[in-house]
MARVEX-385325 format. One record per residue (C-alpha): residue number from 0; x, y, z. Coordinates in pm, 1 decimal. Each point is the difference from the previous one (the first is absolute). Example, Ala and Ser with C-alpha at 12.3 -4.5 7.8 and 13.67 -1.06 7.14 Angstrom:
   nr        xx        yy        zz
    0    1230.0    -450.0     780.0
    1     137.0     344.0     -66.0
***
This chain:
   nr        xx        yy        zz
    0   -3417.0   19208.5    5881.6
    1     188.5    -160.6     287.9
    2     305.7      86.9     195.9
    3      75.8     345.3    -135.2
    4     359.3      73.0      96.8
    5     190.5     295.3     140.9
    6     121.9     294.5    -196.2
    7     295.3     204.4     122.5
    8       0.8     114.3     362.4
    9     -72.2     367.3      59.0
   10     130.6     184.1     306.5
   11    -250.5     271.7      80.7
   12    -106.7     211.8     289.5
   13     289.0     -99.7     228.3
   14     193.4     225.7     232.7
   15    -110.0     278.4     232.4
   16    -378.9      46.0      17.2
   17    -131.8     318.5    -157.6
   18    -299.5     212.8      90.0
   19    -331.1    -103.8    -152.9
   20    -124.5     207.3    -287.6
   21    -307.3     218.5      52.9
   22      23.0     -22.3     378.7
   23     161.6    -228.9     253.4
   24    -113.0    -329.7     141.6
   25    -129.4      60.5     351.6
   26     -74.7    -223.3     295.7
   27    -369.1     -25.2      87.7
   28    -137.3     -99.6     338.7
   29    -120.9    -359.1      -1.7
   30    -281.6    -141.5     215.1
   31     195.5    -322.2      54.9
   32     348.4    -127.2      75.4
   33     -75.1    -330.0    -171.5
   34     194.5     -66.2    -319.4
   35    -186.9     111.2    -311.2
   36      52.3    -243.5    -286.7
   37    -168.8     157.6    -301.5
   38    -178.8     308.3    -132.8
   39    -230.2      95.6    -286.9
   40    -170.7     312.6    -130.3
   41    -380.1      23.5      22.5
   42    -268.6     247.2    -100.4
   43      51.6     163.5     340.5
   44     379.9      -8.0      17.6
   45     263.7    -253.4     108.8
   46     -92.6    -309.9     200.1
   47     242.8    -226.2     190.6
   48     -15.6    -337.5     175.0
   49     222.8    -180.4     245.5
   50      59.6    -199.0     314.8
   51    -277.2    -106.1     240.0
   52    -260.0      69.3    -266.6
   53      47.2     376.1     -18.6
   54    -148.9     181.9    -298.5
   55      61.7     373.5     -31.3
   56    -167.7     260.7    -219.6
   57     144.6     344.0     -66.2
   58    -250.2     276.9      67.7
   59      50.8     372.4     -49.9
   60     115.4      39.2     360.4
   61     225.4    -306.4      16.8
   62      -3.4    -378.8       7.2
   63    -284.6    -181.9     170.9
   64     -17.4    -365.8     109.5
   65    -318.6    -130.2    -158.9
   66      79.0    -355.2     117.0
   67     211.2    -114.6     291.9
   68     -64.6    -374.5      -4.0
   69     -45.3     -86.4    -368.1
   70    -308.2    -134.2    -178.5
   71     -44.4    -295.1     238.6
   72      72.8     199.0     322.5
   73     267.7    -261.4      76.3
   74     292.4     244.8     -46.1
   75     161.2    -197.5    -282.3
   76     265.8     206.9    -179.6
   77     -95.0     156.2    -331.5
   78     275.5     -28.0    -261.7
   79    -141.7     120.5    -330.7
   80    -253.1     251.5    -127.1
   81    -150.7      98.5    -335.3
   82    -281.2     223.5    -123.1
   83    -267.3      -8.4    -267.3
   84      55.7     205.5    -313.8
   85    -224.6     275.7     135.3
   86     177.1     -10.0     336.8
   87    -320.8     -38.8     200.1
   88      61.2    -354.9     125.8
   89     313.0    -121.0     172.9
   90      85.6    -369.1      25.1
   91     257.8    -122.6     250.5
   92     128.8    -339.4     107.1
   93     246.4    -162.2     234.4
   94      56.5    -261.0     268.8
   95    -224.6    -305.0      52.9
   96    -172.9      59.7    -332.3
   97    -160.9     332.3      95.7
   98    -151.8     194.1    -288.9
   99    -203.3     317.4      37.4
  100    -174.0     258.8    -214.3
  101     -33.9     355.5     129.8
  102    -209.8     273.2    -159.2
  103     180.0     330.3      55.8
  104    -309.6     193.5    -107.9
  105    -224.9    -127.3     280.8
  106     245.3    -171.4     236.6
  107    -160.4    -342.3     -43.5
  108     203.7    -315.9      61.7
  109     -80.9    -342.1    -146.4
  110     188.7    -311.6     105.5
  111      92.2    -255.0    -270.4
  112     263.3    -187.1     199.8
  113      99.3    -363.1     -49.6
  114    -128.4     -23.3    -359.4
  115    -181.1    -323.7     -74.4
  116     153.8    -153.6    -311.8
  117     -73.8    -309.0    -203.3
  118     255.4    -280.2     -13.4
  119      79.7    -215.8    -302.0
  120    -218.8    -279.9     139.2
  121    -300.1     234.2      25.9
  122      17.5      43.5     377.0
  123      44.9     342.2     158.9
  124     234.4     129.6     266.2
  125      84.4     334.8     153.5
  126     332.7     169.6     -66.7
  127     151.9     118.3     325.6
  128     358.7      49.9    -111.1
  129     158.5     344.6      23.7
  130     -76.4     219.4    -298.4
  131     307.7     203.4     -90.2
  132    -134.5     237.9    -263.7
  133    -323.3     126.9    -156.1
  134     -97.7     148.4    -334.7
  135    -345.1     117.8    -109.7
  136    -136.4      46.6    -351.5
  137    -329.0     162.1     -96.9
  138    -226.6     261.9     149.9
  139    -223.9     -15.9     305.8
  140    -259.3    -273.5     -24.8
  141     172.7    -190.8    -279.0
  142     349.3     -35.1     138.9
  143     222.3    -305.6       8.7
  144     244.9     -47.0     286.3
  145     329.0    -183.1     -60.4
  146     202.4    -157.6     283.1
  147     338.3    -173.8      36.8
  148     146.6    -175.5     301.1
  149     323.6    -127.3     150.5
  150     -40.8    -335.4    -175.9
  151       3.3     164.8    -340.9
  152    -372.7     -56.2     -46.1
  153    -228.6     235.2    -191.0
  154    -375.8      38.5      57.4
  155    -253.3     239.7    -144.8
  156    -358.2      80.3      85.7
  157    -277.0     188.0    -178.0
  158    -236.9     213.3     206.4
  159    -359.3    -120.8     -37.3
  160    -317.2     207.5     -22.4
  161     -96.4    -122.7     346.9
  162     322.8     133.5     151.0
  163     183.7    -330.7      31.0
  164     299.3    -122.7    -198.6
  165       5.7    -274.7    -260.6
  166     344.8    -145.6      62.1
  167     191.9    -182.0    -270.9
  168     244.2    -287.2      33.2
  169     344.4      25.0     156.8
  170     279.6      10.7    -258.3
  171     378.0       6.9      34.9
  172     146.0     230.9    -265.3
  173     347.1    -135.8      76.8
  174     168.0    -267.5     205.4
  175    -151.5      86.2     335.2
  176     248.0     253.6     134.6
  177    -134.0     289.0     203.8
  178    -177.6     256.3    -217.4
  179      35.6     347.6     150.2
  180    -126.1     224.2    -278.9
  181    -297.1      17.4    -236.0
  182    -143.3     262.4    -233.7
  183    -276.1      -3.9    -262.6
  184     -36.5     238.9    -290.8
  185    -360.5    -100.1     -69.1
  186    -231.7    -297.3      40.4
  187     219.3    -216.1    -223.0
  188     362.2     105.3      30.5
  189     195.5     -37.2     320.1
  190     342.1     -72.8     147.4
  191     141.5    -186.9     300.8
  192     356.1      -4.0     134.4
  193     156.6    -241.1     250.2
  194     308.0     -56.0     211.7
  195     174.1    -213.4    -266.2
  196      42.6     300.0    -232.1
  197    -288.8    -109.2    -221.2
  198    -270.0     217.7    -155.6
  199    -319.0    -152.2    -142.0
  200    -252.8     149.4    -238.9
  201    -365.3     -86.8     -63.1
  202    -210.5     130.9    -287.5
  203    -315.6    -197.9      78.9
  204     -92.4     128.6     344.7
  205     218.7    -241.1     194.1
  206    -110.5    -328.4    -155.0
  207     349.5     -63.8    -137.2
  208     342.8     153.4      55.3
  209     323.0      29.8    -199.3
  210     346.6      68.6     138.0
  211     146.1     318.6    -152.4
  212     321.4      24.0     203.9
  213     227.2      76.9     161.7
  214     279.6    -226.3    -131.0
  215     329.8      62.7     172.9
  216    -147.4     188.8     293.0
  217      95.2    -122.1     345.1
  218    -202.6     221.0     228.6
  219    -331.0     -67.9     172.1
  220    -262.5     218.8    -166.1
  221    -208.5     207.9     240.5
  222    -261.7     189.5    -200.0
  223    -116.9      70.9    -354.3
  224    -170.3     292.8    -171.4
  225    -116.5      12.2    -361.0
  226     -89.9     313.1    -195.9
  227     -48.2    -208.5    -317.9
  228     112.7    -335.3    -136.5
  229     328.2     156.6    -107.3
  230      50.7     228.3     302.1
  231      47.9    -215.4     308.3
  232     214.2      53.7     309.6
  233      95.5    -253.9     265.2
  234     149.4      79.3     342.1
  235     273.1    -236.9     120.1
  236     267.9     -65.8     257.5
  237     346.0     158.8     -15.4
  238    -136.6     341.4     -97.5
  239    -116.4    -107.0    -345.2
  240    -307.7     105.7    -195.9
  241     -59.0    -195.7    -320.6
  242    -153.1     159.1    -306.1
  243    -175.5    -198.2    -274.9
  244     -66.2     147.0    -345.1
  245    -195.1    -291.8    -140.0
  246     315.3    -177.1    -121.1
  247     286.7      46.3     243.5
  248      47.1      41.0     371.5
  249     241.8     268.4     115.2
  250     125.5       8.4     361.1
  251      40.1     350.1     137.5
  252     206.8      22.0     316.9
  253    -134.9     280.0     218.1
  254     175.7     -86.0     325.8
  255     125.5    -291.4     204.8
  256    -296.9     -89.2     221.1
  257    -320.2    -181.8     -97.1
  258    -262.8     191.8    -194.8
  259    -328.0    -126.2     143.8
  260    -264.2     184.0    -198.9
  261     -56.1     159.3    -338.1
  262    -292.6     190.3    -150.7
  263     -90.5     155.5    -335.7
  264    -252.6     273.9     -77.8
  265      -0.1     120.7    -358.0
  266     349.9     119.7     -80.1
  267      97.5      17.1     366.4
  268     176.6    -271.1     196.5
  269      81.7     -46.4     365.9
  270     189.8    -257.4     206.2
  271      98.1     -35.3     365.6
  272     189.2    -235.4     225.0
  273     248.5     -47.1     280.4
  274     128.6     287.7     214.8
  275    -285.5     226.7    -104.7
  276     118.1      12.9    -359.5
  277    -234.7     153.3    -258.8
  278      81.3       1.2    -372.4
  279    -185.8     196.8    -264.7
  280      32.0     149.3    -345.7
  281     110.8    -153.7    -328.9
  282     345.0     -77.5     140.3
  283    -120.5    -129.1     338.5
  284     168.1     279.2     192.8
  285      13.5     -58.3     373.2
  286    -158.5     294.8     179.4
  287      18.6     124.3     356.1
  288    -269.1    -120.6     239.5
  289     -28.5      21.3     379.5
  290     -47.5    -378.4      14.4
  291     274.5    -220.7     140.1
  292    -196.1    -323.7      25.9
  293     -66.6    -234.9    -289.9
  294    -285.0     105.6    -228.2
  295    -209.8    -289.7    -130.8
  296    -280.0     168.7    -195.3
  297     -32.7     299.5    -229.5
  298    -287.1     162.5    -188.4
  299      17.9     262.9    -273.5
  300    -284.4     243.9     -61.4
  301     -93.6      53.6    -365.8
  302    -270.9     263.2      57.6
  303     201.1     288.0     142.7
  304    -244.5      12.5     291.2
  305     166.5    -217.2     261.8
  306     352.7     -54.3     132.3
  307     225.3    -286.9     -99.8
  308      66.5    -222.9     300.9
  309     247.8    -259.2     121.3
  310     -51.3    -209.0     314.2
  311     203.4    -244.1     205.1
  312     143.8    -118.2     330.0
  313    -125.8     148.6     325.1
  314    -300.7     143.6    -178.1
  315     222.6     250.1    -182.4
  316    -173.2     209.1    -267.5
  317     167.8     250.5    -231.4
  318    -178.9     209.1    -261.4
  319      78.9     215.3    -298.7
  320    -254.5     254.7    -119.2
  321    -310.4     167.8     136.7
  322    -343.4    -130.2      91.8
  323    -227.4     208.0    -225.1
  324    -270.7    -254.1     -84.2
  325    -333.8     -80.1     154.4
  326      50.5    -174.6     330.3
  327    -190.4    -294.6     131.7
  328    -220.8     143.5     270.9
  329     129.1     -32.6     352.7
  330    -181.2    -268.5     198.1
  331    -299.7     140.1     182.5
  332      12.6      15.9     376.1
  333    -313.8    -173.4     128.1
  334    -224.5     206.3     221.9
  335      33.4     -84.2     369.8
  336    -256.4    -211.6     182.5
  337    -109.0     134.4     338.6
  338    -184.9    -161.7     287.2
  339    -352.8     119.0      74.6
  340    -231.5     -59.7     293.9
  341    -161.0    -342.3      13.2
  342    -312.4     -80.9     201.8
  343     124.0    -350.4      86.3
  344     310.9    -173.7     130.0
  345     -80.2    -334.1    -159.1
  346     215.8    -111.1    -293.8
  347    -135.1     119.3    -333.8
  348      59.4    -254.4    -275.9
  349    -118.4     170.5    -318.2
  350    -132.1     320.3    -150.1
  351    -182.7     113.4    -313.3
  352    -133.2     313.6    -164.7
  353    -367.2      18.9     -95.1
  354    -118.3     312.3    -184.3
  355     145.9     291.3     199.2
  356      45.5    -190.4     325.1
  357     244.7    -242.0     154.7
  358     -77.4    -318.0     193.0
  359     208.8    -229.1     219.7
  360     -69.7    -337.5     163.5
  361     171.2    -197.6     270.8
  362      -4.9    -181.5     331.1
  363    -318.4     -48.4     201.6
  364    -200.1      55.0    -317.0
  365      61.6     374.7     -15.5
  366     -92.3     190.8    -315.0
  367     116.7     363.3     -14.1
  368    -105.0     278.5    -234.7
  369     190.5     314.5     -97.8
  370    -233.4     287.9     -81.7
  371      65.0     294.3    -229.2
  372     148.2     199.8     289.5
  373     269.0    -261.8      57.9
  374    -152.4    -130.5     323.9
  375      -4.5    -375.7      64.6
  376    -298.0    -151.0     186.0
  377    -123.9    -350.2      80.0
  378    -298.6    -105.3    -212.9
  379      -2.2    -372.0      87.4
  380     124.6    -126.3     337.2
  381     -11.4    -379.1      12.0
  382     -17.2    -102.6    -360.7
  383    -295.7    -124.0    -202.3
  384     -84.8    -278.5     247.7
  385      46.5     213.6     315.4
  386     240.8    -270.9     120.5
  387     310.0     216.0     -22.9
  388     182.8    -220.0    -252.4
  389     308.5     154.8    -152.2
  390     -45.9     162.1    -343.0
  391     299.7     -60.0    -227.7
  392     -93.1     164.6    -326.7
  393    -228.2     255.8    -161.8
  394     -80.4     108.6    -355.0
  395    -249.1     233.7    -167.3
  396    -247.4     -27.8    -285.5
  397      45.9     206.3    -312.1
  398     -86.0     364.1      72.5
  399      23.2     -77.4     371.7
  400    -368.2     -52.8      78.7
  401      86.2    -288.7     229.4
  402     289.8    -174.2     173.3
  403      45.1    -367.2      85.6
  404     217.0    -135.3     281.0
  405      93.8    -350.6     109.7
  406     199.6    -180.9     267.3
  407       3.0    -261.5     272.2
  408    -255.5    -280.7      33.1
  409    -134.6      68.0    -346.7
  410    -133.4     347.9      83.5
  411    -101.7     202.1    -303.2
  412    -177.7     332.6       6.3
  413    -133.7     265.1    -235.2
  414     -23.2     365.9      95.1
  415    -205.2     246.9    -203.8
  416     214.7     316.1       1.5
  417    -293.4     218.2    -102.5
  418    -264.2    -127.5     242.9
  419     237.3    -113.2     273.8
  420    -165.9    -342.1       7.5
  421     177.4    -324.3      98.7
  422     -95.7    -338.3    -149.0
  423     135.7    -331.0     127.6
  424     100.2    -262.9    -261.5
  425     218.9    -208.1     231.6
  426      73.3    -371.1     -42.1
  427    -105.9     -10.7    -366.7
  428    -113.6    -349.3     -91.8
  429     117.9    -105.7     345.1
  430     363.2     108.8     -53.9
  431     141.6     103.6     337.4
  432     370.6       8.2     -78.0
  433     189.8     324.1      44.8
  434     -19.4     222.0    -304.4
  435     339.5     160.3     -62.3
  436     -91.7     236.0    -283.0
  437    -299.1     130.6    -192.0
  438     -39.3     168.1    -339.6
  439    -315.0     148.2    -149.2
  440     -85.0      50.3    -366.6
  441    -302.8     181.2    -137.9
  442    -225.5     274.4     131.4
  443    -207.4     -16.0     317.7
  444    -309.1    -210.8     -48.7
  445     153.4    -226.1    -261.2
  446     348.8     -53.1     138.5
  447     198.5    -321.8      20.4
  448     192.5     -68.7     320.0
  449     322.2    -204.0     -26.2
  450     152.5    -164.1     309.8
  451     314.7    -199.3      80.5
  452      95.5    -175.9     321.8
  453     292.9    -150.1     185.4
  454     -52.6    -335.2    -169.4
  455      57.7     151.6    -342.4
  456    -369.6     -23.6     -92.3
  457    -180.0     247.2    -224.3
  458    -374.3      62.8      35.6
  459    -224.7     256.3    -169.2
  460    -358.9     115.4       3.5
  461    -208.0     244.7    -202.4
  462    -268.1     234.1     135.3
  463    -352.0     -76.9    -121.4
  464    -279.8     248.0     -64.7
  465    -166.2     -89.6     333.4
  466     323.1      71.3     191.2
  467      92.8    -363.3      54.2
  468     327.8    -155.4    -111.9
  469      38.5    -284.2    -247.3
  470     318.4    -187.3      91.8
  471     214.1    -210.7    -230.4
  472     220.1    -298.9      62.9
  473     315.7      -1.5     210.0
  474     311.9      -7.1    -219.8
  475     367.9     -35.9      88.4
  476     205.9     216.5    -239.9
  477     320.0    -166.0     123.2
  478     114.6    -278.0     227.9
  479    -183.7     108.8     311.9
  480     253.7     237.5     153.1
  481    -129.1     304.9     179.3
  482    -128.3     263.7    -241.8
  483      48.5     347.6     144.5
  484     -73.3     229.6    -293.5
  485    -268.0      34.8    -267.2
  486     -96.3     266.4    -253.5
  487    -238.8       7.0    -296.0
  488       5.5     223.3    -307.3
  489    -360.6     -82.2     -85.7
  490    -245.4    -284.1      48.0
  491     213.5    -234.7    -211.9
  492     365.8      82.3      56.6
  493     161.3     -32.7     338.2
  494     317.6     -96.5     185.0
  495      90.4    -183.6     321.1
  496     338.3     -26.8     173.6
  497     106.0    -244.6     268.6
  498     277.0     -77.2     245.2
  499     183.8    -231.9    -243.1
  500      99.5     285.0    -234.3
  501    -274.9     -87.1    -245.3
  502    -232.4     234.7    -186.9
  503    -310.3    -135.1    -172.3
  504    -213.9     157.4    -271.7
  505    -361.2     -63.6     -96.7
  506    -171.8     134.4    -310.7
  507    -332.3    -176.5      49.6
  508    -117.9     145.9     328.0
  509     184.4    -244.8     223.7
  510    -116.7    -328.1    -150.4
  511     355.1     -89.9    -103.9
  512     342.9     134.5      86.9
  513     343.4      -0.4    -162.7
  514     333.8      47.8     175.7
  515     186.1     301.5    -145.8
  516     297.4      11.2     240.3
  517     210.2      71.7     187.8
  518     282.8    -240.6     -84.8
  519     294.4      30.8     234.2
  520    -164.8     251.7     232.3
  521      42.5    -213.7     315.7
  522    -203.0     235.7     216.1
  523    -349.0       3.2     140.2
  524    -222.7     238.7    -194.8
  525    -227.7     215.6     210.2
  526    -211.6     210.4    -235.5
  527     -69.9      69.6    -367.1
  528    -128.7     304.1    -188.1
  529     -87.2      19.3    -369.4
  530      12.5     298.4    -233.3
  531     -51.5    -208.1    -315.2
  532      68.2    -353.3    -118.5
  533     351.6     109.0     -93.8
  534      70.8     208.9     308.8
  535     -30.1    -192.4     325.3
  536     176.9      69.5     329.6
  537      51.4    -243.6     287.9
  538     141.0      65.6     348.0
  539     241.0    -246.6     157.7
  540      86.2     -86.5     355.7
  541     372.1      66.8     -49.7
  542     -36.9     365.6     -93.2
  543     -40.8     -63.3    -372.7
  544    -252.2     129.6    -250.6
  545     -54.3    -203.4    -315.6
  546    -130.5     153.8    -323.7
  547    -146.1    -202.9    -287.4
  548     -10.7     147.6    -351.3
  549    -204.4    -279.6    -154.4
  550     310.7    -203.8     -81.0
  551     260.7      16.5     278.5
  552      20.9      84.1     368.7
  553     241.9     262.9     130.4
  554     102.4      20.9     363.3
  555      46.3     337.6     168.9
  556     167.2      30.4     338.1
  557    -173.1     221.4     256.2
  558     231.8     -74.6     291.4
  559      14.2    -262.1     272.2
  560    -346.6      61.8     142.5
  561    -279.4    -247.5     -68.4
  562    -264.5     138.2    -235.7
  563    -361.5     -84.3      78.8
  564    -219.8     197.7    -237.9
  565       5.5     168.1    -340.7
  566    -235.6     219.9    -202.6
  567       8.8     207.2    -318.4
  568    -161.4     276.1    -201.9
  569      74.7     105.9    -356.0
  570     275.0     225.1     131.8
  571     169.9    -187.0     282.2
  572      49.1    -323.8     188.5
  573      49.2     -14.7     376.3
  574      94.3    -288.6     227.5
  575      17.6      -0.4     380.3
  576     142.9    -226.9     266.9
  577     201.3     -44.3     317.0
  578     152.4     290.3     194.5
  579    -222.3     254.8    -168.6
  580     147.1     -70.0    -343.8
  581    -170.6     163.9    -299.0
  582     160.6     -62.8    -339.2
  583    -137.6     192.4    -296.4
  584      21.9     -39.2    -376.5
  585     -55.7     341.5    -155.3
  586      27.0     101.0    -364.4
  587     379.9      26.7      46.8
  588      84.7    -320.9     183.1
  589     -11.3    -162.8     343.3
  590      77.2     189.2     319.5
  591     -54.0     -30.2     374.5
  592    -248.1     243.8     151.5
  593      52.3     156.4     342.2
  594    -240.0    -109.3     272.8
  595     -18.2     105.9     362.1
  596     -88.1    -345.9     137.8
  597     185.2    -324.3      67.6
  598    -310.3    -215.7      27.2
  599     -48.9    -288.0    -240.6
  600    -228.4     111.5    -281.8
  601    -235.6    -272.0    -124.0
  602    -225.7     175.2    -250.6
  603      37.1     280.5    -252.0
  604    -236.3     175.7    -240.9
  605      39.1     273.4    -260.0
  606    -281.0     226.2    -114.5
  607     -34.1      36.2    -376.3
  608    -244.6     291.8      10.2
  609     220.8     261.1     162.9
  610    -257.0      44.5     275.2
  611     185.1    -166.5     287.1
  612     358.6     -76.7     101.9
  613     166.0    -338.1     -15.0
  614     -57.6    -202.5     316.3
  615     201.0    -269.6     178.3
  616    -107.3    -179.2     317.2
  617     161.5    -238.7     243.0
  618      63.8    -117.9     352.6
  619    -142.1     178.2     305.7
  620    -257.2     178.5    -213.8
  621     267.5     189.4    -191.3
  622    -121.9     213.8    -289.9
  623     237.1     199.5    -219.5
  624    -106.1     219.8    -288.7
  625     191.4     120.1    -300.9
  626      57.9     372.5     -28.8
  627    -189.1      92.1    -314.6
  628    -152.8     279.7    -201.5
  629    -335.1     -83.1     156.6
  630     -67.6     357.5     105.4
  631     123.4     138.3    -332.2
  632    -225.7    -241.2    -189.1
  633    -303.2      78.6     213.4
  634    -104.8     286.5    -226.3
  635     -18.1    -240.0    -295.6
  636    -222.6    -248.9     184.6
  637    -368.5      50.2     -76.1
  638    -310.1    -125.2     174.9
  639    -201.2    -275.5    -173.3
  640    -271.1     132.2    -230.4
  641    -360.6     -94.3      67.6
  642     -36.2    -363.3     104.3
  643     347.2    -103.6    -123.0
  644     215.1    -202.6     241.2
  645     327.7     162.9    -103.0
  646     115.9     348.8     -97.4
  647      39.9      93.0    -367.8
  648     339.1     -63.7    -159.7
  649     219.3     139.5    -275.2
  650      73.2    -309.5    -209.5
  651     224.2     164.2    -258.6
  652     201.5     257.3     194.4
  653    -145.0     293.9    -196.8
  654    -158.6     162.2     305.0
  655    -356.9     -98.1     -93.0
  656    -178.5    -246.3     228.1
  657    -182.1    -207.5    -260.6
  658     -51.9    -299.2     233.0
  659    -301.0     159.7     168.6
  660    -100.1    -300.4     213.0
  661     358.8     -86.4      97.6
  662     -12.6    -364.0    -109.0
  663     318.8      25.0    -203.8
  664    -174.5     -17.6    -340.3
  665    -148.7     244.9    -249.1
  666    -353.6    -113.5     -90.3
  667    -349.9     135.1     -67.5
  668     -68.7     -45.2     370.8
  669     238.5     289.3      61.3
  670    -189.2     226.1    -241.1
  671    -332.4     -97.5     157.4
  672     126.7      81.2     350.5
  673     143.7     327.5    -133.1
  674    -339.7      93.0    -142.7
  675    -199.1    -110.2     304.8
  676     215.9     194.3     245.2
  677     108.0     294.3    -213.0
  678     -63.2     237.8     290.2
  679     203.0    -206.0     247.8
  680     245.9     225.9     190.7
  681     291.1    -227.3     -93.6
  682     -65.3      89.5    -365.4
  683     -98.6     363.8      24.4
  684     273.1      94.3     250.8
  685     272.0    -156.0    -215.9
  686     -83.4     121.3    -353.5
  687     355.6     -43.9    -129.0
  688     -30.5    -375.7      60.9
  689    -330.1     -42.8    -188.5
  690      34.2     253.0    -284.2
  691     -24.2    -265.7    -270.8
  692    -103.7     241.3    -276.4
  693     295.5     226.0      81.4
  694    -192.9     327.4       8.5
  695     168.6     112.4     321.2
  696    -328.4      96.9     163.2
  697     -33.7     -13.5     376.8
  698    -334.5    -179.8     -28.3
  699      -9.0    -360.0    -121.3
  700    -304.9     -57.5    -221.6
  701    -161.9    -241.4    -245.0
  702     256.2      84.7    -266.2
  703     262.3    -156.8     226.1
  704    -221.1    -306.9      44.5
  705     -32.0     -32.8    -378.3
  706     377.6      36.6     -41.1
  707      49.9    -268.7     263.5
  708    -228.7    -236.0    -189.8
  709     209.5      54.7    -312.3
  710     304.3    -109.1     200.7
  711    -180.8    -320.2      93.6
  712     -90.6     -69.8    -364.1
  713     357.6      63.4    -112.0
  714     134.3    -228.7     272.6
  715    -230.4    -281.3    -105.5
***
């Protein structure tokens, strides 16, 4: 079917506005005065996007700006927004090719801007034109995003298992006029409208398009909403809303000014436009609203749990209905970081947690230790060589039995945190360059030490049974630019970042490296921390934090202060930098933490055991610590049992401490230690934590040991 023509003109909804049914439209306070261009309903309520990269989410207590600078942090305007079928993921797009995906359930942003598309000749290029509208089909994890731009081009992309997007080829449904509206019914069937009064339909997921109208129309079409293939509405200039029944188009004149947006939800329909006009109901009745500015986006709720919303110029937001659904949790306020007494005034360059203690290293070869009372003392004064060379970096072995530190003139030292013994490993294989960063993988006694320097060189060595180190070959992961950050997941998988915005990955223990980003970053990278191969965070010198999901990098803006260090646990990520800046990623998004210092912070460390607070260190011996539940958690911290190096742990969260030796695993060695030290006070004074047979007795006995062994057998 092509060129479906007009049926008779209907005059509906004109005249004096009437009050909205079932409650009035009300003005809602907006967190921005930037123009809001579009809105959509999500699983947590309405969501809106607009100028300067603003993205707003409605919570139970009002609207909240979840983004202020867009997915690239470059403040490009956002013009269109759509949501997955389950409402959990929001996709938005706008100026300079920006495209973003935002998870309203966990406040996680992923940047997919400037999609890389294949040309007819097989080459690829990035699309940086302004996207005018967005539609999404499918549920979370299997969604397809559909985009149109001011050149009348259409592009779709399928989300991949790795978290990237498999982009298709650019297609022009029509003649190239600006396409302002798009809507998809499902993966196959969708519609686009443009400024030449044309509407296009696809039934094969966007591979081909057919013109279905609107013959005889003379208005620029602004938006389109489809309830089914024979229930379609199009918003247009001159106060017209077109209705399509699968055969004919009928223009319905609802006013005189442009209708900019239209939405459908079941049997309900909503439109909005110039002068704050809102139209609803079967006859498109204009209803009273407090808005006077033009409204560009509207979103109907089809659950009965959230308000309908319309948004527009000046950040105006009007709503109809109550917020009765489950709200997205308010962003957590990070705990403050407070300065504590330091025994030195020399600059401290890095810090690390080892077991239940904290360590810091810095100028003049100082190594500091934080004990379990929170007191910092000097344990090494002039470094491993006694020459007072600066120490730039420190890391700990698994379980914290030892720490390694490195710095100027090739100095490299090992400190046994149990025995308090220092071992000098400086100038390995004659290398006397300044080590910028160190990472350690493996447990004390069999650890591998990974080093990078200012010449972009990587060097590693593994501890031998006699205490010596076996060193490998020097490798350059990149082009030789200064490498400032390194982190390893295990003996094989590690990451290095350098001052040319590059991040390198190895999966063979450092023998070979592959560049995994960051294209377009244009900033020196200062540190890297790894949670998994598909969750990597990098700090940048321009106040940016980059997150990698295994497929794409997303930039987060932390402010104008340079960031120098970054660390993570399973629960949070923290970065620190100039002017006392601490920027924290909690379970509900990124936020700036309060600190009581203005010193430049150069190192940061988080404790993943709950035994010590987060630590950041910097110039003039500055040490700041994160307010934490350390004291509250103290009652849950047990002493090591027998000859174990670490305290027992609850591996499953059931309150039973099955990891008797504290090595992070459940094995027969735990049962043996349990049996050998059954009378240990840690066991007998905490019966609720070792009552594996569930008899509730105050005395732990052999029956509990036998029940523990059954757990081991079941786990194997």
